[in-house]
C-alpha positions in Angstrom: 0.0 0.0 0.0 1.3 3.5 -0.7 2.5 6.0 1.8 4.4 9.3 1.9 7.1 7.6 4.0 8.5 4.1 4.3 7.0 3.8 7.7 3.5 5.0 6.5 3.6 2.6 3.5 4.4 -0.3 5.9 1.6 0.7 8.3 -0.8 1.0 5.3 0.2 -2.6 4.3 0.0 -4.2 7.8 -3.1 -2.5 9.2 -5.6 -4.0 6.6 -4.1 -7.4 7.2 -4.6 -7.0 10.9 -8.2 -5.8 10.3 -8.9 -8.8 8.1 -7.6 -11.3 10.6 -9.9 -9.7 13.2 -12.8 -11.3 11.3 -11.7 -14.8 12.6 -12.6 -15.9 16.2 -9.2 -16.1 17.8 -6.2 -14.0 18.8 -4.3 -12.6 15.8 -1.2 -10.4 15.7 0.8 -9.7 12.6 4.3 -9.7 13.9 7.0 -7.9 11.9 10.2 -9.9 11.8 12.0 -7.6 9.5 11.3 -3.9 8.8 12.0 -1.7 5.7 13.5 1.7 5.7 14.5 2.5 2.1 13.6 1.4 -1.4 14.9 -2.1 -2.1 14.7 -3.2 1.6 12.9 -6.5 2.1 10.9 -7.3 5.2 8.7 -10.0 6.6 5.8 -10.8 8.9 4.4 -13.9 10.6 1.0 -14.5 12.1 1.4 -15.0 15.9 4.9 -16.4 15.5 5.5 -20.1 14.6 2.5 -21.5 16.4 0.0 -19.6 14.1 -3.5 -18.6 15.0 -5.7 -21.0 16.9 -9.2 -21.0 15.4 -11.6 -22.1 18.1 -13.0 -25.6 17.5 -11.7 -25.7 14.0 -7.9 -25.7 13.6 -4.9 -23.5 13.1 -4.0 -20.9 10.5 -0.4 -20.2 9.7 0.5 -17.2 7.6 3.7 -15.3 6.6 4.9 -13.0 3.9 8.0 -11.4 2.6 7.7 -8.0 1.1 9.8 -5.2 -0.4 9.6 -1.4 -0.1 9.4 0.0 -3.7 8.9 3.4 -5.3 5.3 4.0 -6.3 4.9 3.6 -10.1 3.2 6.2 -12.2 0.3 3.8 -12.7 -0.3 3.7 -8.9 0.3 7.5 -8.4 -2.9 8.0 -10.4 -4.8 6.5 -7.3 -2.8 8.3 -4.6 -0.6 11.0 -6.1 1.5 12.2 -3.1 2.6 8.7 -2.0 6.2 8.0 -2.9 6.5 4.5 -1.5 4.5 1.3 -1.4 4.9 -2.3 -0.1 5.0 -5.1 -2.6 4.5 -8.8 -1.6 7.5 -11.0 -2.7 6.4 -14.3 -1.2 3.5 -15.8 0.8 3.1 -19.0 2.7 -0.3 -19.8 4.2 -1.4 -23.1 5.8 -4.7 -24.2 7.3 -4.5 -27.2 9.6 -8.0 -28.4 10.4 -8.7 -30.4 13.6 -9.8 -33.3 11.3 -6.2 -33.7 10.3 -6.7 -32.3 6.8 -4.7 -29.3 5.6 -4.4 -26.9 2.7 -1.3 -24.9 1.8 -1.2 -21.9 -0.5 2.3 -20.9 -1.5 4.1 -18.4 -3.7 7.8 -18.5 -3.1 9.6 -17.6 -6.4 13.0 -17.6 -4.7 12.6 -20.8 -2.8 14.1 -24.3 -3.4 10.9 -25.5 -5.1 10.9 -25.8 -8.9 7.4 -24.3 -8.9 7.7 -20.5 -9.1 4.0 -19.7 -9.7 1.4 -19.5 -7.0 0.2 -23.0 -6.1 -1.8 -25.0 -3.7 -0.8 -28.2 -1.8 -4.0 -30.2 -1.1 -4.3 -32.5 1.9 -4.7 -35.6 -0.1 -1.3 -35.1 -1.8 0.7 -32.5 0.1 3.7 -32.8 -2.3 1.6 -31.8 -5.3 1.9 -28.3 -6.7 -1.6 -27.4 -8.1 -1.2 -24.1 -10.1 -3.4 -21.4 -8.9 -3.9 -17.6 -9.0 -2.4 -15.2 -6.6 -4.3 -15.1 -3.4 -4.5 -12.4 -0.8 -4.8 -13.2 2.9 -8.4 -12.1 2.9 -9.2 -14.9 0.4 -7.6 -17.4 2.9 -9.6 -16.0 5.8 -12.9 -16.3 3.7 -11.9 -19.8 2.8 -11.4 -20.7 6.5 -14.9 -19.3 7.4 -16.5 -21.1 4.4 -14.9 -24.4 5.6 -16.3 -23.9 9.2 -14.1 -21.5 11.2 -16.1 -19.2 13.3 -16.2 -15.5 12.3 -15.9 -12.9 15.0 -18.4 -10.6 13.5 -21.5 -10.7 11.3 -20.1 -8.3 8.7 -17.0 -10.3 8.1 -17.6 -10.6 4.3 -17.9 -6.8 3.8 -14.8 -6.3 6.0 -12.8 -8.8 3.9 -14.0 -7.3 0.7 -12.8 -3.8 1.9 -9.4 -4.8 3.1 -8.8 -7.3 0.3 -9.9 -4.8 -2.3 -7.1 -2.4 -1.2 -4.5 -5.1 -1.7 -5.9 -6.1 -5.0 -6.0 -2.5 -6.3 -2.3 -2.1 -5.9 -1.1 -5.6 -7.0 0.7 -5.7 -10.3 -0.1 -9.3 -11.4 -2.7 -12.1 -10.7 -2.0 -15.5 -12.3 1.7 -15.5 -13.2 4.4 -13.1 -11.9 6.2 -13.3 -15.3 3.0 -12.5 -17.2 3.6 -8.7 -17.3 7.2 -9.1 -18.5 6.1 -11.5 -21.4 3.4 -9.1 -22.5 5.9 -6.2 -22.6 8.3 -8.2 -24.8 
């Protein structure tokens, strides 16, 4: 999300994530593990540390992201002209462990050891499989948890997720394949 300063851009990135997580019935804290100060710096956050977020009578949600402070492009300045900086996601790893023993993992780790560089899903019935998928925002994962049976903390959870997820989707630069923009430009 854009900001006039690096600190404001980071706050504008983390605050909607924290608001989205408040839609789930449980204790959620987005913990920054690395901060950014200047363009090119990478940072990271993790949900509640390594134990993740306990979802009452349902399971555990694990979430983490790596991100980078970048200069706001001309395209994005059309939305928020005075903001010089924005945060751009560089990796995400989400995992839902249900009390039934099933789990779903949503990954995008283009710099990892995996040969799969695109966003993908690991289903419970074959956790080593890499099913290609579109880029997801944390709000999509939260909605999925609720649809599968996790208790929401509020009645207007869908509207809240649409609002916070909409902000992230407005500023993202790709959806299905991170190399898609580069190929179209060639």
